[in-house]
N, C-alpha and C positions, 0 to 999 in steps of 0.2 A: 549598114551606112554606104557613099560612094562622090566622091569627087568629081561633077559635072564643070566643064571649059563654061565657061559664058564669053570671054571673049583671048584673042589671041593675036593681040597688036605689036609693035615692031618697039611700046614703049613697055607696056607692061605684058601680065597672064591672068586673069582670071580664072577664081574656080569658089567654088558652091559645094559647102557642104551637104546632100542631105541624107534624110532620114524619112523615108517612104514621102511622100506629098510634102514636110515640112523643111526650109531651105536653116541649118545651124546653125552656119560661121559661113562667111565671102573669106577666101585668100586672094591678096592681090601680090603679086610678084615683081616687082623693077628691078629687071636684067645689068641692067646700065649705075642703078645701084647696089646693090646688091640688096637689096633691100628689103621684108614680106609682112604685108600688112592687115592680118586679124580683126576681122570688124563678126561680134558677137551679141548679139541684143543688143545693148549700153555702151558693153567694153571694147573698147578699140586698141590695139598692142602693134608698136614698131619691132620689128627682129631686125638687126643688122647681121647680115651673112660674109666672113673673111680667110680669109688665108694663111692662117697665120701657124710660127715652126721657124724651125731652120732652113729648110727644105723647104715651106709651104706646103706640106703634109700633114699638116689638120685643121682641115673647115668648125670656125667654131658660127653658133650663132650666138648672140649676146644681147638685149634685149636695150628696149629707147637707152636706160638708162647708163649703160654700156657694161653691164652684170654680165658675164657669159653663165647662159640659159647647159651650152653644153657643146659638144666639139664631136667630130668624125677623121681617126685616125688614115689613112689612107696606107695602108703597109705596102712595099714591095718589095718581090724576090730574086735575088739575082741569082740565077740558073747556072752553071757552067758546069 
């Protein structure tokens, strides 16, 4: 499987997930609104990408209903 870029303009980025010669999924990222749209056969989902936390050190992925689906934490280390 591989992600192939379809288009990349200022308003959005579009990628197709390809396996062999078959397109499995389309991912559209909208950087201005911080949303990602996934389309697979008849399913269409929207995910919100937000920075959360006290120092905005967590990137949280929420579905279209606002439910948290996952998060990535950024850890900074101070070396003195």
